[in-house]
N, CA, C and O of each residue as an XYZ file, in Angstrom:
800
protein
N       4.876      7.033     21.182
C       3.605      6.413     20.771
C       3.616      4.929     21.120
O       4.621      4.249     20.912
N       2.539      4.443     21.632
C       2.422      3.027     21.945
C       2.531      2.206     20.665
O       1.946      2.551     19.638
N       3.277      1.130     20.742
C       3.456      0.280     19.562
C       2.109     -0.261     19.090
O       1.293     -0.710     19.895
N       1.893     -0.214     17.812
C       0.658     -0.698     17.198
C       1.040     -1.976     16.471
O       1.532     -1.934     15.343
N       0.814     -3.108     17.115
C       1.305     -4.371     16.583
C       0.325     -4.960     15.564
O      -0.744     -4.404     15.312
N       0.711     -6.078     14.997
C      -0.140     -6.757     14.019
C      -1.442     -7.189     14.690
O      -1.395     -7.814     15.750
N      -2.590     -6.880     14.116
C      -3.853     -7.361     14.684
C      -3.851     -8.879     14.825
O      -3.330     -9.591     13.967
N      -4.429     -9.357     15.899
C      -4.354    -10.788     16.217
C      -5.050    -11.672     15.186
O      -4.727    -12.854     15.067
N      -6.004    -11.110     14.439
C      -6.735    -11.944     13.483
C      -6.025    -12.091     12.139
O      -6.472    -12.864     11.291
N      -4.921    -11.358     11.930
C      -4.166    -11.577     10.699
C      -3.581    -12.985     10.739
O      -2.924    -13.362     11.710
N      -3.814    -13.740      9.710
C      -3.265    -15.098      9.631
C      -1.865    -15.005      9.026
O      -1.678    -15.219      7.828
N      -0.886    -14.683      9.874
C       0.456    -14.404      9.386
C       1.057    -15.607      8.665
O       1.731    -15.446      7.647
N       0.821    -16.796      9.177
C       1.380    -17.986      8.515
C       0.864    -18.102      7.088
O       1.626    -18.415      6.173
N      -0.440    -17.850      6.893
C      -1.026    -17.930      5.556
C      -0.507    -16.802      4.674
O      -0.218    -17.013      3.497
N      -0.389    -15.609      5.241
C       0.127    -14.470      4.483
C       1.544    -14.750      3.998
O       1.863    -14.519      2.832
N       2.386    -15.243      4.884
C       3.768    -15.552      4.502
C       3.813    -16.653      3.448
O       4.630    -16.610      2.528
N       2.934    -17.634      3.589
C       2.883    -18.718      2.600
C       2.459    -18.189      1.231
O       3.023    -18.583      0.210
N       1.462    -17.293      1.210
C       0.998    -16.720     -0.063
C       2.098    -15.896     -0.729
O       2.292    -15.970     -1.943
N       2.815    -15.112      0.074
C       3.909    -14.316     -0.483
C       4.995    -15.231     -1.036
O       5.542    -14.975     -2.108
N       5.301    -16.286     -0.309
C       6.338    -17.222     -0.750
C       5.940    -17.918     -2.047
O       6.768    -18.085     -2.943
N       4.680    -18.323     -2.151
C       4.228    -19.099     -3.309
C       3.866    -18.231     -4.504
O       4.121    -18.614     -5.646
N       3.279    -17.073     -4.257
C       2.743    -16.261     -5.352
C       3.351    -14.864     -5.460
O       3.249    -14.217     -6.502
N       3.981    -14.403     -4.382
C       4.546    -13.059     -4.392
C       3.616    -11.994     -3.858
O       3.993    -10.824     -3.792
N       2.385    -12.379     -3.467
C       1.455    -11.395     -2.908
C       0.478    -12.082     -1.964
O       0.340    -13.305     -1.967
N      -0.192    -11.273     -1.161
C      -1.205    -11.776     -0.232
C      -2.236    -10.686      0.007
O      -1.952     -9.504     -0.185
N      -3.430    -11.080      0.425
C      -4.513    -10.145      0.701
C      -5.052    -10.415      2.106
O      -5.318    -11.559      2.475
N      -5.209     -9.340      2.881
C      -5.784     -9.435      4.220
C      -7.057     -8.597      4.226
O      -6.995     -7.372      4.115
N      -8.197     -9.244      4.354
C      -9.473     -8.536      4.394
C      -9.851     -8.206      5.832
O      -9.447     -8.897      6.767
N     -10.638     -7.133      5.999
C     -11.019     -6.653      7.330
C      -9.780     -6.518      8.209
O      -9.713     -7.048      9.318
N      -8.803     -5.789      7.674
C      -7.486     -5.719      8.312
C      -7.534     -5.098      9.702
O      -6.816     -5.529     10.603
N      -8.378     -4.089      9.875
C      -8.419     -3.377     11.154
C      -9.844     -3.303     11.692
O     -10.806     -3.621     10.994
N      -9.957     -2.878     12.944
C     -11.277     -2.696     13.534
C     -12.020     -1.588     12.796
O     -11.407     -0.706     12.195
N     -13.335     -1.646     12.851
C     -14.152     -0.618     12.201
C     -13.850      0.754     12.790
O     -13.812      1.745     12.061
N     -13.636      0.821     14.093
C     -13.359      2.096     14.756
C     -12.054      2.705     14.263
O     -12.007      3.894     13.945
N     -10.996      1.903     14.196
C      -9.717      2.440     13.732
C      -9.787      2.800     12.253
O      -9.269      3.839     11.842
N     -10.421      1.950     11.453
C     -10.541      2.233     10.029
C     -11.253      3.548      9.775
O     -10.852      4.313      8.897
N     -12.315      3.821     10.540
C     -13.049      5.075     10.375
C     -12.195      6.266     10.815
O     -12.212      7.312     10.166
N     -11.453      6.113     11.907
C     -10.600      7.197     12.383
C      -9.495      7.507     11.367
O      -9.141      8.666     11.155
N      -8.966      6.469     10.754
C      -7.928      6.652      9.741
C      -8.492      7.358      8.508
O      -7.848      8.240      7.939
N      -9.697      6.964      8.102
C     -10.364      7.639      6.987
C     -10.613      9.106      7.316
O     -10.421      9.977      6.467
N     -11.039      9.380      8.542
C     -11.287     10.766      8.950
C      -9.999     11.585      8.868
O     -10.016     12.735      8.428
N      -8.882     10.988      9.296
C      -7.603     11.700      9.231
C      -7.225     11.990      7.783
O      -6.738     13.076      7.471
N      -7.446     11.031      6.910
C      -7.173     11.221      5.489
C      -8.024     12.351      4.927
O      -7.507     13.269      4.290
N      -9.324     12.283      5.164
C     -10.233     13.302      4.625
C      -9.916     14.693      5.156
O     -10.048     15.679      4.431
N      -9.502     14.779      6.408
C      -9.196     16.070      7.018
C      -7.970     16.725      6.392
O      -7.759     17.928      6.543
N      -7.161     15.932      5.687
C      -5.917     16.450      5.118
C      -5.907     16.453      3.593
O      -4.854     16.656      2.988
N      -7.059     16.233      2.962
C      -7.097     16.152      1.500
C      -6.591     17.424      0.823
O      -6.029     17.362     -0.270
N      -6.785     18.554      1.454
C      -6.335     19.812      0.851
C      -4.815     19.890      0.746
O      -4.290     20.710     -0.007
N      -4.113     19.058      1.482
C      -2.653     19.055      1.473
C      -2.078     18.121      0.406
O      -0.874     18.143      0.152
N      -2.925     17.306     -0.218
C      -2.447     16.355     -1.217
C      -1.889     17.095     -2.421
O      -2.381     18.161     -2.792
N      -0.855     16.520     -3.029
C      -0.225     17.098     -4.216
C      -0.129     16.051     -5.317
O      -0.148     14.848     -5.055
N      -0.026     16.531     -6.554
C       0.114     15.621     -7.693
C       1.348     14.757     -7.499
O       2.424     15.253     -7.164
N       1.178     13.453     -7.716
C       2.259     12.510     -7.458
C       3.374     12.651     -8.486
O       3.122     12.914     -9.662
N       4.598     12.475     -8.030
C       5.772     12.464     -8.893
C       6.350     11.062     -8.924
O       6.107     10.267     -8.016
N       7.108     10.756     -9.956
C       7.713      9.436    -10.081
C       9.017      9.364     -9.294
O       9.200      8.454     -8.486
N       9.912     10.302     -9.517
C      11.189     10.303     -8.830
C      11.808     11.683     -8.955
O      11.692     12.338     -9.990
N      12.465     12.114     -7.895
C      13.167     13.401     -7.899
C      12.257     14.566     -8.297
O      12.701     15.533     -8.916
N      10.960     14.456     -7.927
C      10.033     15.543     -8.171
C       9.527     15.669     -9.585
O       8.829     16.631     -9.905
N       9.860     14.718    -10.445
C       9.441     14.780    -11.845
C       8.057     14.146    -11.992
O       7.871     12.969    -11.682
N       7.102     14.924    -12.459
C       5.747     14.409    -12.678
C       5.706     13.682    -14.014
O       6.205     14.184    -15.021
N       5.106     12.493    -14.014
C       5.058     11.681    -15.223
C       3.619     11.418    -15.631
O       2.711     11.466    -14.802
N       3.418     11.144    -16.900
C       2.062     10.868    -17.378
C       1.649      9.419    -17.177
O       0.578      9.021    -17.635
N       2.482      8.610    -16.494
C       2.056      7.228    -16.252
C       1.165      7.126    -15.024
O       0.583      6.071    -14.767
N       1.049      8.219    -14.254
C       0.167      8.186    -13.088
C      -0.505      9.539    -12.943
O       0.023     10.558    -13.389
N      -1.689      9.542    -12.307
C      -2.425     10.800    -12.180
C      -3.035     10.967    -10.794
O      -3.916     11.805    -10.603
N      -2.573     10.174     -9.824
C      -3.123     10.276     -8.480
C      -2.490     11.436     -7.706
O      -1.544     12.068     -8.176
N      -3.026     11.701     -6.518
C      -2.526     12.752     -5.642
C      -2.161     12.121     -4.300
O      -2.846     11.214     -3.825
N      -1.082     12.606     -3.695
C      -0.551     11.934     -2.506
C      -0.196     12.928     -1.404
O      -0.053     14.128     -1.642
N      -0.059     12.394     -0.195
C       0.448     13.138      0.952
C       1.347     12.191      1.735
O       0.879     11.198      2.292
N       2.643     12.502      1.775
C       3.581     11.666      2.519
C       3.251     11.709      4.004
O       2.930     12.766      4.547
N       3.330     10.567      4.647
C       2.948     10.450      6.053
C       4.135     10.788      6.942
O       5.180     10.139      6.896
N       3.942     11.829      7.755
C       4.952     12.279      8.708
C       4.381     12.165     10.121
O       3.300     11.613     10.325
N       5.119     12.691     11.083
C       4.723     12.563     12.486
C       3.418     13.277     12.807
O       2.785     12.973     13.818
N       2.999     14.234     11.953
C       1.781     14.992     12.239
C       0.513     14.239     11.846
O      -0.582     14.798     11.906
N       0.652     12.982     11.448
C      -0.498     12.139     11.092
C      -0.467     10.898     11.987
O      -0.071      9.821     11.540
N      -0.883     11.045     13.246
C      -0.684      9.984     14.243
C      -1.434      8.694     13.962
O      -0.933      7.616     14.284
N      -2.621      8.770     13.371
C      -3.358      7.538     13.097
C      -2.700      6.740     11.981
O      -2.608      5.515     12.059
N      -2.244      7.428     10.948
C      -1.510      6.743      9.888
C      -0.205      6.165     10.419
O       0.252      5.124      9.949
N       0.397      6.837     11.398
C       1.615      6.326     12.010
C       1.363      4.980     12.692
O       2.259      4.137     12.733
N       0.179      4.771     13.219
C      -0.154      3.480     13.838
C      -0.145      2.363     12.784
O       0.328      1.257     13.043
N      -0.671      2.668     11.599
C      -0.623      1.690     10.507
C       0.825      1.368     10.153
O       1.169      0.207      9.932
N       1.676      2.395     10.099
C       3.088      2.171      9.809
C       3.728      1.300     10.879
O       4.563      0.448     10.571
N       3.339      1.509     12.146
C       3.855      0.666     13.225
C       3.458     -0.798     13.021
O       4.262     -1.701     13.253
N       2.215     -1.028     12.587
C       1.780     -2.403     12.306
C       2.615     -3.011     11.185
O       2.973     -4.188     11.236
N       2.923     -2.202     10.172
C       3.749     -2.700      9.071
C       5.179     -2.978      9.534
O       5.819     -3.898      9.027
N       5.680     -2.207     10.474
C       6.989     -2.510     11.053
C       6.958     -3.884     11.730
O       7.885     -4.678     11.573
N       5.892     -4.159     12.478
C       5.762     -5.470     13.122
C       5.657     -6.581     12.079
O       6.236     -7.655     12.244
N       4.914     -6.314     11.009
C       4.800     -7.279      9.917
C       6.165     -7.518      9.271
O       6.490     -8.647      8.902
N       6.959     -6.459      9.136
C       8.291     -6.584      8.547
C       9.176     -7.514      9.364
O      10.006     -8.229      8.803
N       9.006     -7.513     10.683
C       9.781     -8.425     11.518
C       9.463     -9.881     11.182
O      10.347    -10.737     11.179
N       8.187    -10.148     10.901
C       7.792    -11.500     10.498
C       8.407    -11.857      9.138
O       8.870    -12.980      8.939
N       8.408    -10.902      8.211
C       9.021    -11.137      6.905
C      10.521    -11.396      7.039
O      11.073    -12.275      6.376
N      11.160    -10.628      7.893
C      12.597    -10.802      8.089
C      12.914    -12.180      8.655
O      13.881    -12.820      8.240
N      12.103    -12.635      9.600
C      12.336    -13.964     10.185
C      12.116    -15.068      9.148
O      12.842    -16.062      9.119
N      11.109    -14.876      8.302
C      10.751    -15.932      7.352
C      11.651    -15.947      6.122
O      12.019    -17.014      5.629
N      12.004    -14.761      5.629
C      12.671    -14.675      4.322
C      14.018    -13.949      4.358
O      14.659    -13.779      3.321
N      14.448    -13.519      5.552
C      15.734    -12.810      5.675
C      15.794    -11.604      4.731
O      16.798    -11.379      4.055
N      14.706    -10.837      4.698
C      14.615     -9.707      3.775
C      15.429     -8.501      4.226
O      15.759     -7.644      3.406
N      15.756     -8.417      5.499
C      16.546     -7.294      5.979
C      15.805     -5.969      5.983
O      16.432     -4.913      5.897
N      14.469     -6.005      6.083
C      13.680     -4.771      6.087
C      13.951     -4.010      7.382
O      13.920     -4.579      8.473
N      14.221     -2.702      7.236
C      14.554     -1.879      8.391
C      13.686     -0.636      8.524
O      13.718      0.021      9.565
N      12.921     -0.301      7.514
C      12.118      0.918      7.598
C      10.896      0.825      6.707
O      10.815     -0.018      5.813
N       9.949      1.710      6.969
C       8.710      1.790      6.196
C       8.501      3.243      5.779
O       8.593      4.146      6.611
N       8.225      3.469      4.514
C       7.820      4.795      4.034
C       6.413      4.658      3.477
O       6.053      3.606      2.949
N       5.618      5.711      3.592
C       4.217      5.585      3.184
C       3.614      6.941      2.856
O       4.077      7.977      3.332
N       2.573      6.912      2.035
C       1.792      8.125      1.782
C       0.327      7.775      1.603
O      -0.020      6.673      1.178
N      -0.531      8.739      1.936
C      -1.929      8.662      1.539
C      -1.984      8.838      0.025
O      -1.173      9.564     -0.549
N      -2.931      8.181     -0.613
C      -3.129      8.349     -2.050
C      -4.615      8.553     -2.335
O      -5.473      7.872     -1.774
N      -4.895      9.504     -3.219
C      -6.261      9.769     -3.643
C      -6.321      9.706     -5.162
O      -5.633     10.457     -5.854
N      -7.149      8.806     -5.671
C      -7.444      8.749     -7.098
C      -8.833      9.335     -7.294
O      -9.820      8.769     -6.824
N      -8.914     10.464     -7.986
C     -10.211     11.011     -8.351
C     -10.751     10.225     -9.556
O     -10.013      9.470    -10.189
N     -12.011     10.404     -9.857
C     -12.611      9.734    -11.016
C     -11.791     10.044    -12.268
O     -11.500     11.205    -12.557
N     -11.421      8.996    -13.005
C     -10.636      9.158    -14.215
C      -9.141      9.004    -14.018
O      -8.390      9.007    -14.993
N      -8.687      8.869    -12.765
C      -7.254      8.770    -12.500
C      -6.795      7.311    -12.421
O      -7.600      6.409    -12.188
N      -5.503      7.094    -12.615
C      -4.953      5.747    -12.783
C      -3.461      5.760    -12.472
O      -2.878      6.808    -12.191
N      -2.845      4.559    -12.530
C      -1.386      4.426    -12.450
C      -1.014      3.281    -13.384
O      -1.343      2.126    -13.115
N      -0.332      3.597    -14.477
C      -0.024      2.614    -15.523
C       0.970      1.558    -15.027
O       1.528      1.677    -13.936
N       1.176      0.529    -15.847
C       2.047     -0.590    -15.483
C       3.434     -0.113    -15.051
O       4.060      0.714    -15.713
N       3.892     -0.654    -13.927
C       5.202     -0.276    -13.406
C       5.630     -1.279    -12.335
O       4.855     -2.147    -11.933
N       6.850     -1.146    -11.890
C       7.357     -1.887    -10.739
C       7.800     -0.870     -9.691
O       8.322      0.191    -10.033
N       7.592     -1.193     -8.421
C       8.014     -0.282     -7.365
C       9.512     -0.366     -7.102
O      10.092      0.534     -6.495
N      10.135     -1.444     -7.558
C      11.580     -1.606     -7.403
C      12.163     -2.081     -8.733
O      12.602     -3.226     -8.837
N      12.173     -1.209     -9.761
C      12.641     -1.631    -11.087
C      14.139     -1.920    -11.107
O      14.942     -1.106    -10.651
N      14.505     -3.078    -11.637
C      15.913     -3.472    -11.739
C      16.649     -3.321    -10.404
O      17.841     -3.015    -10.368
N      15.913     -3.541     -9.310
C      16.519     -3.462     -7.969
C      17.218     -2.116     -7.741
O      18.271     -2.062     -7.105
N      16.634     -1.036     -8.257
C      17.280      0.278     -8.174
C      17.016      1.005     -6.858
O      17.599      2.060     -6.608
N      16.158      0.461     -6.029
C      15.956      1.057     -4.707
C      15.824     -0.068     -3.684
O      15.957     -1.243     -4.026
N      15.564      0.292     -2.439
C      15.551     -0.691     -1.360
C      14.157     -1.227     -1.046
O      13.973     -1.893     -0.027
N      13.180     -0.952     -1.892
C      11.823     -1.419     -1.623
C      11.739     -2.931     -1.811
O      12.047     -3.457     -2.881
N      11.317     -3.615     -0.758
C      11.207     -5.076     -0.789
C       9.750     -5.533     -0.941
O       9.432     -6.388     -1.767
N       8.875     -4.938     -0.117
C       7.455     -5.295     -0.104
C       6.626     -4.020     -0.195
O       6.893     -3.047      0.509
N       5.624     -4.029     -1.063
C       4.667     -2.931     -1.178
C       3.380     -3.325     -0.459
O       2.993     -4.493     -0.462
N       2.724     -2.351      0.152
C       1.495     -2.618      0.895
C       0.483     -1.516      0.622
O       0.779     -0.335      0.806
N      -0.700     -1.899      0.186
C      -1.754     -0.921     -0.110
C      -2.963     -1.223      0.781
O      -3.532     -2.313      0.731
N      -3.339     -0.243      1.587
C      -4.495     -0.374      2.464
C      -5.595      0.565      1.967
O      -5.359      1.759      1.782
N      -6.808      0.017      1.748
C      -7.903      0.786      1.162
C      -8.771      1.419      2.238
O      -9.275      0.739      3.132
N      -8.935      2.735      2.137
C      -9.588      3.532      3.170
C     -11.056      3.857      2.891
O     -11.845      4.010      3.823
N     -11.426      3.962      1.608
C     -12.782      4.422      1.287
C     -13.833      3.522      1.961
O     -13.590      2.330      2.149
N     -14.986      4.078      2.322
C     -15.975      3.323      3.098
C     -16.759      2.291      2.303
O     -17.304      1.353      2.883
N     -16.826      2.447      0.982
C     -17.520      1.456      0.150
C     -16.893      1.445     -1.234
O     -16.247      2.406     -1.651
N     -17.099      0.320     -1.948
C     -16.599      0.221     -3.317
C     -17.471     -0.755     -4.090
O     -17.616     -1.917     -3.712
N     -18.055     -0.256     -5.191
C     -18.924     -1.077     -6.022
C     -18.126     -1.731     -7.160
O     -17.108     -1.188     -7.589
N     -18.579     -2.890     -7.648
C     -17.818     -3.608     -8.685
C     -17.567     -2.805     -9.952
O     -16.566     -3.030    -10.632
N     -18.457     -1.870    -10.282
C     -18.297     -1.117    -11.529
C     -17.559      0.210    -11.332
O     -17.566      1.060    -12.223
N     -16.932      0.391    -10.188
C     -16.229      1.641     -9.914
C     -14.759      1.600    -10.347
O     -14.052      2.597    -10.199
N     -14.292      0.480    -10.871
C     -12.914      0.396    -11.347
C     -11.908      0.459    -10.222
O     -12.163     -0.010     -9.112
N     -10.737      1.059    -10.527
C      -9.724      1.266     -9.504
C      -9.031      0.013     -9.000
O      -8.374      0.044     -7.960
N      -9.170     -1.098     -9.731
C      -8.573     -2.347     -9.260
C      -7.044     -2.316     -9.362
O      -6.466     -1.603    -10.183
N      -6.421     -3.106     -8.508
C      -4.987     -3.362     -8.607
C      -4.802     -4.592     -9.500
O      -5.228     -5.693     -9.148
N      -4.167     -4.394    -10.651
C      -3.895     -5.501    -11.571
C      -2.433     -5.876    -11.395
O      -1.541     -5.051    -11.595
N      -2.196     -7.126    -11.018
C      -0.887     -7.553    -10.544
C      -0.447     -8.840    -11.229
O      -1.228     -9.781    -11.371
N       0.810     -8.868    -11.648
C       1.388    -10.100    -12.196
C       2.167    -10.794    -11.087
O       3.091    -10.212    -10.518
N       1.800    -12.040    -10.776
C       2.476    -12.733     -9.680
C       3.858    -13.231    -10.112
O       4.265    -13.005    -11.252
N       4.573    -13.896     -9.225
C       5.955    -14.301     -9.489
C       6.058    -15.395    -10.539
O       7.154    -15.706    -11.005
N       4.909    -15.993    -10.923
C       4.895    -17.017    -11.969
C       4.413    -16.477    -13.312
O       4.295    -17.229    -14.279
N       4.133    -15.171    -13.371
C       3.688    -14.560    -14.617
C       2.189    -14.540    -14.807
O       1.706    -14.090    -15.846
N       1.432    -15.024    -13.813
C      -0.026    -15.022    -13.903
C      -0.575    -13.668    -13.434
O      -0.046    -13.063    -12.502
N      -1.643    -13.206    -14.095
C      -2.236    -11.916    -13.759
C      -3.421    -12.076    -12.813
O      -4.188    -13.033    -12.920
N      -3.562    -11.134    -11.892
C      -4.648    -11.137    -10.912
C      -5.267     -9.739    -10.846
O      -4.576     -8.734    -11.012
N      -6.563     -9.693    -10.604
C      -7.282     -8.438    -10.412
C      -7.747     -8.384     -8.958
O      -8.555     -9.208     -8.527
N      -7.236     -7.414     -8.208
C      -7.600     -7.259     -6.804
C      -8.473     -6.019     -6.657
O      -8.034     -4.900     -6.923
N      -9.704     -6.234     -6.235
C     -10.609     -5.104     -6.046
C     -10.222     -4.310     -4.812
O      -9.800     -4.893     -3.814
N     -10.356     -2.986     -4.860
C     -10.019     -2.152     -3.705
C     -11.126     -2.159     -2.652
O     -11.746     -1.130     -2.379
N     -11.362     -3.315     -2.074
C     -12.415     -3.447     -1.067
C     -12.061     -2.634      0.177
O     -10.898     -2.602      0.579
N     -13.040     -1.983      0.787
C     -12.760     -1.234      2.007
C     -12.131     -2.123      3.080
O     -12.511     -3.282      3.242
N     -11.165     -1.565      3.809
C     -10.491     -2.256      4.910
C      -9.705     -3.476      4.436
O      -9.484     -4.410      5.208
N      -9.289     -3.474      3.188
C      -8.452     -4.554      2.634
C      -7.001     -4.083      2.570
O      -6.720     -2.940      2.206
N      -6.101     -4.967      2.923
C      -4.666     -4.708      2.806
C      -4.080     -5.698      1.814
O      -4.162     -6.909      2.019
N      -3.489     -5.188      0.740
C      -2.810     -6.023     -0.250
C      -1.311     -5.806     -0.105
O      -0.840     -4.669     -0.099
N      -0.561     -6.902      0.013
C       0.898     -6.813      0.135
C       1.517     -7.650     -0.984
O       1.025     -8.732     -1.305
N       2.600     -7.139     -1.574
C       3.216     -7.854     -2.687
C       4.680     -7.459     -2.845
O       5.107     -6.398     -2.388
N       5.430     -8.323     -3.492
C       6.832     -8.039     -3.756
C       6.935     -6.776     -4.605
O       6.204     -6.623     -5.584
N       7.834     -5.875     -4.235
C       7.912     -4.586     -4.910
C       8.429     -4.681     -6.340
O       8.279     -3.738     -7.117
N       9.037     -5.810     -6.695
C       9.556     -5.961     -8.060
C       8.530     -6.544     -9.023
O       8.843     -6.755    -10.195
N       7.306     -6.811     -8.552
C       6.278     -7.362     -9.427
C       5.629     -6.255    -10.255
O       5.422     -5.142     -9.771
N       5.314     -6.575    -11.499
C       4.646     -5.648    -12.401
C       3.186     -5.480    -11.973
O       2.499     -6.463    -11.694
N       2.716     -4.223    -11.921
C       1.337     -3.976    -11.497
C       0.871     -2.604    -11.986
O       1.673     -1.775    -12.417
N      -0.431     -2.389    -11.910
C      -1.029     -1.107    -12.287
C      -2.309     -0.887    -11.506
O      -2.893     -1.830    -10.971
N      -2.743      0.366    -11.442
C      -4.042      0.709    -10.879
C      -4.934      1.120    -12.047
O      -4.652      2.098    -12.739
N      -6.006      0.369    -12.260
C      -6.927      0.667    -13.356
C      -7.711      1.942    -13.053
O      -7.821      2.353    -11.898
N      -8.247      2.554    -14.086
C      -8.932      3.839    -13.951
C     -10.064      3.746    -12.921
O     -10.919      2.863    -12.994
N     -10.048      4.660    -11.982
C     -11.099      4.721    -10.966
C     -12.257      5.573    -11.475
O     -12.048      6.570    -12.165
N     -13.468      5.175    -11.131
C     -14.656      5.931    -11.524
C     -15.267      6.693    -10.350
O     -16.213      7.463    -10.518
N     -14.715      6.466     -9.165
C     -15.110      7.193     -7.958
C     -13.836      7.540     -7.198
O     -12.761      7.024     -7.505
N     -13.961      8.411     -6.212
C     -12.797      8.734     -5.389
C     -12.298      7.469     -4.677
O     -13.062      6.779     -4.001
N     -11.023      7.186     -4.838
C     -10.399      5.980     -4.280
C      -9.308      6.421     -3.318
O      -8.360      7.096     -3.721
N      -9.435      6.045     -2.046
C      -8.509      6.485     -1.009
C      -7.739      5.296     -0.447
O      -8.306      4.229     -0.211
N      -6.447      5.492     -0.238
C      -5.632      4.391      0.272
C      -4.386      4.938      0.956
O      -4.076      6.127      0.873
N      -3.683      4.036      1.634
C      -2.320      4.291      2.078
C      -1.426      3.305      1.343
O      -1.619      2.092      1.428
N      -0.453      3.833      0.624
C       0.543      2.998     -0.041
C       1.829      3.072      0.777
O       2.296      4.155      1.130
N       2.386      1.911      1.069
C       3.606      1.859      1.882
C       4.609      0.925      1.232
O       4.254      0.011      0.488
N       5.879      1.184      1.539
C       6.958      0.307      1.064
C       7.823     -0.083      2.244
O       8.269      0.771      3.009
N       8.055     -1.369      2.387
C       8.922     -1.901      3.416
C      10.312     -2.024      2.797
O      10.510     -2.760      1.830
N      11.272     -1.293      3.369
C      12.560     -1.090      2.720
C      13.699     -1.703      3.531
O      13.639     -1.801      4.757
N      14.720     -2.105      2.815
C      15.886     -2.716      3.458
C      16.991     -1.727      3.763
O      17.930     -2.062      4.483
N      16.904     -0.504      3.229
C      17.994      0.450      3.389
C      17.581      1.676      4.155
O      16.490      1.729      4.722
N      18.455      2.667      4.173
C      18.227      3.880      4.927
C      18.043      5.110      4.062
O      17.613      6.146      4.571
N      18.350      5.040      2.773
C      18.310      6.212      1.912
C      16.985      6.273      1.167
O      16.680      5.391      0.364
N      16.198      7.308      1.431
C      14.919      7.471      0.740
C      15.111      8.320     -0.499
O      15.961      9.210     -0.526
N      14.311      8.043     -1.537
C      14.349      8.884     -2.736
C      12.941      9.285     -3.100
O      12.736      9.998     -4.083
């Protein structure tokens, strides 16, 4: 597959500065309209394959209620997004010596009423997740539809990030965060940029 590099309009210097200062960054209009629509189409075409999300080792927990599909080679458009995140990881490695070597990702679907309670993606440094990245796929999102990402930055301040279409939110995986209850179908790709080789 041809390498899918970071889009030229991403302000990488600003993104790296935001991560350094606050622990998170937001990139709006991350991809072209054509690619974003194709990625959404791929997601929608595979919704029947989504399964109830588990926390670890296949154990389903009541802290989350979304449905996911892990991204493998049979999802070529999503693989392009992963390639872009690999390129982004190279920038992170140069700036912060994070040692990121791989990306794991899944499609996520929150139906109306679904949520993900407060948690960390890398609790007590128990896994190799360094940076989390959430890309929003749905074509529109109204202010009263919920589904926001509520995030505590590295200084303890709380932020509410709306799941705007074509928005990419990236943040340190050890930061506390939650997904508030969605009132409409909320589609995204959640990815983790990892420093190790062992997936769990």
